[in-house]
C-alpha positions in Angstrom: -67.8 -30.4 193.5 -66.9 -33.6 192.9 -65.2 -35.6 195.8 -62.2 -37.5 194.6 -61.0 -38.5 197.8 -60.2 -42.7 197.5 -62.9 -43.9 200.0 -60.9 -45.5 203.2 -59.6 -49.0 202.6 -61.7 -52.1 204.5 -61.0 -53.4 207.6 -61.4 -57.3 207.6 -62.0 -57.6 211.5 -64.3 -60.6 211.4 -61.2 -63.1 210.2 -61.1 -65.4 212.5 -65.2 -65.2 213.4 -66.7 -64.3 209.9 -69.7 -62.9 209.9 -72.2 -62.9 206.4 -74.5 -60.4 205.2 -78.0 -62.0 207.0 -79.9 -62.1 203.5 -77.5 -64.7 202.6 -78.1 -66.9 205.8 -81.1 -69.0 204.4 -79.1 -69.7 201.5 -76.8 -70.5 203.5 -78.4 -72.8 205.9 -80.3 -74.3 202.5 -76.2 -75.3 201.5 -76.3 -76.8 205.3 -79.1 -78.9 205.0 -77.7 -80.5 201.3 -74.3 -82.0 203.9 -75.6 -85.5 204.1 -76.6 -85.6 200.4 -72.4 -84.5 199.6 -70.0 -86.5 201.4 -66.3 -85.9 200.6 -66.6 -89.9 199.6 -65.0 -90.7 196.3 -67.5 -93.9 195.3 -69.9 -91.0 195.5 -68.5 -88.1 193.8 -67.6 -91.1 191.2 -71.1 -92.3 190.8 -72.5 -88.7 191.0 -69.9 -87.3 188.2 -71.4 -90.5 185.9 -74.9 -90.0 186.5 -74.5 -86.2 185.4 -72.5 -86.7 182.1 -73.6 -90.1 181.1 -70.3 -91.2 180.8 -67.7 -93.9 182.9 -64.2 -93.4 181.4 -61.9 -91.4 183.6 -59.0 -91.9 182.0 -55.4 -93.2 183.6 -56.4 -94.1 186.9 -53.3 -93.1 188.7 -55.4 -89.7 189.7 -57.3 -91.7 192.5 -54.2 -91.8 195.0 -54.0 -88.3 194.6 -57.8 -88.0 195.2 -57.9 -89.4 198.2 -55.0 -88.1 199.6 -56.8 -84.6 199.2 -60.0 -86.0 200.6 -58.3 -87.2 203.7 -56.6 -83.7 203.8 -59.9 -82.3 203.9 -61.1 -84.0 206.7 -58.5 -82.7 208.5 -59.3 -78.5 208.1 -59.9 -77.4 211.7 -63.8 -75.9 212.5 -65.2 -77.4 208.5 -68.7 -76.6 208.7 -71.9 -78.2 206.4 -72.2 -75.4 204.0 -68.2 -76.2 203.4 -68.8 -79.2 202.6 -71.1 -78.8 200.1 -69.0 -76.6 198.1 -66.0 -78.9 198.3 -68.2 -81.7 197.4 -69.2 -79.4 193.9 -65.6 -79.1 193.1 -64.6 -82.0 193.2 -67.6 -83.5 191.4 -67.1 -81.0 189.2 -63.0 -82.1 188.3 -64.2 -85.6 187.8 -66.6 -84.3 185.3 -63.9 -82.3 183.5 -62.2 -85.8 183.3 -64.8 -87.7 181.8 -65.4 -85.3 179.2 -62.2 -85.0 178.0 -61.7 -88.5 178.0 -64.5 -88.9 175.7 -63.8 -86.1 174.0 -60.2 -87.4 172.8 -61.6 -91.1 172.4 -64.0 -89.0 169.3 -61.1 -86.9 168.3 -58.1 -88.6 168.5 -56.5 -86.0 166.2 -56.7 -83.5 169.3 -52.9 -85.4 170.2 -51.5 -84.4 167.1 -52.2 -80.6 167.7 -48.7 -78.8 168.2 -48.7 -76.1 171.1 -47.0 -73.2 169.8 -44.3 -72.1 172.7 -46.6 -70.7 175.8 -46.0 -67.1 177.3 -46.4 -67.7 180.7 -46.5 -65.3 183.7 -45.6 -66.6 187.1 -45.8 -64.8 189.8 -47.3 -64.8 193.7 -50.5 -63.1 194.1 -50.2 -59.2 194.0 -47.4 -58.8 192.1 -49.5 -57.8 189.0 -49.9 -61.3 187.4 -53.8 -60.9 187.4 -53.5 -57.5 185.6 -50.9 -58.4 183.2 -52.4 -61.3 182.7 -55.9 -59.7 181.1 -54.1 -57.0 180.0 -52.2 -59.5 177.3 -55.1 -61.1 177.0 -57.0 -58.2 175.7 -55.3 -58.1 172.5 -55.9 -61.0 169.5 -53.0 -62.3 169.9 -52.7 -64.5 172.4 -55.3 -67.2 173.7 -56.1 -67.2 177.5 -58.6 -68.8 179.4 -62.0 -67.3 180.4 -63.0 -67.6 184.2 -66.3 -69.9 182.7 -64.3 -72.0 180.7 -61.6 -72.6 183.1 -64.0 -74.1 185.2 -65.8 -76.2 183.0 -63.6 -76.2 179.9 -65.2 -79.4 178.0 -69.4 -79.2 177.1 -71.3 -81.2 178.4 -72.1 -83.7 175.3 -76.6 -82.4 176.1 -75.0 -78.9 175.9 -72.3 -78.7 172.6 -73.5 -75.9 170.5 -76.4 -74.8 172.7 -76.1 -71.2 172.8 -76.1 -68.8 175.2 -73.2 -71.3 176.5 -74.5 -72.7 179.8 -71.4 -73.1 181.2 -71.3 -69.2 181.2 -74.9 -69.2 182.6 -73.5 -71.5 185.3 -70.8 -69.2 186.0 -72.8 -65.7 186.2 -74.8 -67.5 188.9 -71.5 -68.2 190.6 -70.2 -65.3 190.5 -72.9 -63.3 192.0 -73.3 -66.0 194.6 -69.2 -65.2 195.4 -70.1 -61.5 195.3 -73.0 -61.5 197.7 -71.0 -64.2 200.5 -67.8 -62.2 199.7 -68.2 -58.6 199.8 -65.0 -57.9 199.6 -63.2 -60.4 198.4 -63.5 -58.7 194.8 -60.9 -55.7 196.3 -58.6 -57.9 197.0 -59.2 -60.5 193.4 -61.6 -59.6 191.3 -63.4 -62.4 189.8 -66.4 -62.0 186.7 -67.2 -64.6 184.2 -65.4 -63.6 181.4 -62.3 -62.2 183.4 -59.3 -64.4 182.4 -58.2 -67.0 184.8 -55.2 -69.3 185.5 -54.7 -72.6 184.0 -54.1 -73.6 187.6 -58.1 -74.7 187.6 -56.8 -77.4 184.5 -54.4 -78.8 186.3 -57.0 -79.4 189.0 -58.4 -81.7 186.8 -55.7 -84.1 186.9 -55.9 -83.3 190.8 -52.5 -82.7 191.2 -52.1 -78.6 191.4 -51.3 -76.1 194.3 -54.7 -74.4 194.2 -56.0 -77.6 196.7 -53.8 -75.4 199.1 -55.5 -72.1 198.6 -58.9 -73.5 198.7 -58.3 -74.8 202.3 -55.7 -75.5 204.9 -54.4 -78.8 204.3 -50.6 -79.6 205.2 -51.6 -83.2 204.1 -52.0 -82.2 200.5 -49.1 -80.1 200.5 -46.3 -82.2 201.6 -47.8 -84.8 199.3 -47.5 -82.6 196.7 -44.4 -81.3 197.1 -42.8 -85.0 197.2 -43.9 -85.3 194.3 -42.4 -84.9 190.2 -45.1 -82.6 188.6 -44.3 -83.2 185.2 -46.7 -85.6 184.1 -49.4 -83.0 185.4 -48.2 -80.7 183.2 -48.4 -82.7 180.4 -51.7 -83.4 181.4 -52.1 -79.9 181.0 -50.6 -79.6 177.6 -53.1 -82.3 176.4 -55.9 -80.4 177.5 -54.9 -76.8 176.1 -54.6 -79.1 172.9 -58.7 -80.0 173.3 -59.2 -76.1 174.3 -57.7 -75.2 170.8 -59.4 -77.8 168.9 -63.5 -76.8 170.6 -62.4 -72.8 170.8 -59.1 -72.2 168.5 -56.0 -70.0 169.3 -52.8 -69.9 167.9 -50.8 -69.4 170.9 -51.6 -69.5 175.0 -51.3 -67.0 177.5 -50.5 -69.1 181.5 -50.4 -67.7 184.4 -50.1 -69.1 187.7 -48.2 -68.3 191.2 -47.5 -72.1 190.9 -44.8 -72.2 188.0 -42.2 -70.0 190.1 -41.3 -73.6 191.6 -41.7 -75.5 188.2 -39.7 -73.9 186.1 -37.6 -76.8 185.2 -41.0 -78.6 184.7 -42.5 -75.6 182.9 -39.5 -75.4 180.4 -39.4 -79.6 179.7 -42.8 -80.1 178.9 -43.3 -76.3 176.9 -40.5 -76.5 174.8 -39.3 -72.7 174.1 -41.7 -71.2 176.6 -41.7 -68.0 177.3 -41.5 -66.6 180.9 -42.3 -63.3 182.5 -41.9 -63.4 185.8 -43.3 -60.4 188.3 -41.6 -59.0 191.4 -42.5 -56.5 194.3 -41.6 -56.4 197.6 -42.8 -59.8 199.2 -44.0 -58.1 202.9 -47.0 -56.1 201.8 -47.4 -59.1 199.5 -47.6 -61.6 201.6 -50.1 -59.8 203.9 -52.0 -59.0 200.7 -52.4 -62.7 199.9 -52.8 -64.0 203.7 -55.9 -61.7 203.9 -57.3 -63.1 200.8 -56.9 -66.3 201.9 -58.2 -65.9 205.3 -61.3 -64.0 204.8 -62.3 -66.9 202.1 -61.5 -69.6 203.9 -65.1 -68.6 205.6 -66.6 -70.2 203.1 -65.7 -73.3 204.3 -64.9 -73.4 207.7 -65.4 -71.3 211.4 -64.0 -70.3 213.5 -61.0 -69.5 210.8 -57.8 -70.5 212.4 -55.7 -67.2 210.9 -52.5 -67.4 212.7 -52.3 -70.8 211.9 -52.9 -70.2 208.4 -51.0 -67.7 207.9 -47.9 -69.3 209.5 -48.2 -72.1 207.3 -48.3 -69.5 204.0 -45.0 -67.9 205.4 -43.1 -71.0 205.3 -44.8 -72.2 202.3 -44.3 -68.7 199.9 -40.6 -69.0 201.5 -39.9 -72.4 200.1 -41.9 -71.3 196.4 -39.3 -68.2 196.3 -36.1 -69.9 196.8 -37.2 -72.5 194.4 -37.2 -69.4 192.1 -34.2 -68.4 193.2 -32.9 -71.6 192.5 -34.2 -72.3 189.3 -34.5 -69.0 187.9 -31.8 -69.3 185.2 -33.5 -72.9 183.8 -35.1 -70.4 181.2 -32.6 -67.8 180.1 -32.5 -64.3 179.1 -33.6 -65.2 175.2 -36.7 -66.3 177.1 -37.8 -64.7 179.9 -37.7 -61.2 181.8 -38.1 -59.9 184.9 -40.9 -57.5 185.3 -40.7 -55.2 188.7 -44.1 -54.0 190.0 -43.7 -50.4 190.0 -42.1 -50.3 186.6 -44.7 -52.6 185.1 -47.6 -50.0 187.2 -45.2 -47.0 185.4 -45.4 -47.5 182.4 -48.2 -50.9 181.3 -48.1 -50.5 177.7 -44.4 -50.7 177.2 -44.2 -53.4 179.8 -47.0 -55.1 177.1 -44.3 -54.2 174.2 -41.6 -56.2 176.1 -43.6 -58.8 176.5 -44.5 -58.8 172.7 -40.7 -58.6 171.5 -39.5 -61.3 174.0 -42.1 -63.6 172.3 -41.5 -62.6 168.8 -45.1 -61.2 168.2 -45.4 -57.8 166.5 -47.2 -55.2 168.8 -49.9 -54.2 166.3 -51.8 -51.2 166.3 -54.6 -53.7 166.7 -53.0 -55.0 170.0 -51.8 -51.8 171.2 -55.3 -50.3 170.8 -57.1 -53.6 172.6 -54.5 -53.2 175.2 -55.3 -50.0 176.0 -59.2 -50.0 175.7 -58.7 -52.8 178.7 -56.7 -50.0 180.6 -58.9 -47.3 180.2 -62.4 -49.8 182.6 -59.0 -51.5 184.4 -57.5 -48.4 186.7 -55.4 -50.0 189.9 -57.3 -49.3 193.1 -60.7 -48.7 191.2 -62.6 -51.1 193.6 -61.2 -49.9 196.7 -58.5 -51.9 198.9 -58.6 -54.0 202.1 -56.0 -52.9 204.8 -53.6 -55.4 206.0 -50.9 -55.7 209.0 -48.7 -58.3 210.4 -50.3 -58.0 213.4 -53.7 -58.8 212.0 -51.9 -62.6 211.5 -49.8 -62.5 214.5 -46.5 -62.4 212.1 -43.8 -59.4 213.1 -43.1 -57.5 210.0 -39.1 -57.8 210.6 -38.9 -61.7 210.9 -41.3 -61.3 207.5 -38.3 -59.1 206.1 -35.7 -61.5 207.2 -37.3 -64.8 205.7 -37.7 -63.0 202.3 -33.9 -61.2 202.3 -32.5 -63.7 200.0 -35.4 -63.2 197.3 -35.6 -59.1 197.9 -31.6 -59.6 197.2 -31.5 -61.2 193.9 -34.5 -60.0 192.7 -35.4 -56.1 194.0 -32.0 -54.6 195.3 
């Protein structure tokens, strides 16, 4: 007889004092030994990026101030360890290489600037509200262009690799995903990541060094405050340029975008992408916040030990309250003719109907081909198939009643 009982939720009992699989220790030690050659230093990073691409034009240099602020914030992370330094160095280096490659591509093909972007379809919602599932579901059809994970990380090929098959960027992402799954075996239960999984353009925003992504990578209050004090319009404009370049390189007619960051940037989104279609996803914020905190504090082991779990949690509760209050304030900037609010439970109850409603809002035909592709995706991606992680307010030193009170204005607006 087949046992159909769901596996017990995974209990993360090592958030503050991380334990790694024994077989990963030699690799982590090897990474730590690389730290002296991987400083969080802007001059070293720029020199390496130029050496690895053969290019030296980084585009408009206003990004340097933002890079310096982020570098300073990284140095302030409590318990930052040597392997973490190497991780951050690698990410920063890739973002600088992406700038070099984009600048070179635009110089060789200035016609990219003349590409007209169709109004994108944008999913805006907190993590754990169904955004990733909806993103991948809609991307499964032939209608909308999305970013696979490998392309979001390395959007523009190295000159020496242009046209090479199989694409070396995919090969490198295969290795990175394998490493991540080995070091953090429970991460996929919270946020599945594969080489070809659809990913957020928040990764592209990082190439201009202005992205909420930085806040999720480490406890960086200095960066958060800097980010919140600056208008994000120029960086969304840089995003639009990158989307044009990606269309030029790999085609696509209309973009499907997704990021929690958009919740507090609706006026910017509407200004930079005229006619944008927005889908806002909603779910009881208390379990959403707890699930998000589990993901953030679990992944923090990649760069620090011990992990200041309660400090991270308190900071993010404030941050998410601020974000949802911005959504309440700006929700009507994008009117009902171009937007829709989707509750998580309604989405889970009828995923195909939700997809059809998005197509209708976007003015796209929900063809038999699109319906079949989405149905095929759903057949292989049942909710909870990988298991789940147990969460509680107590794990993070929080009070559930206080959490509910903090998010009452949001609940009353979108869930009552």
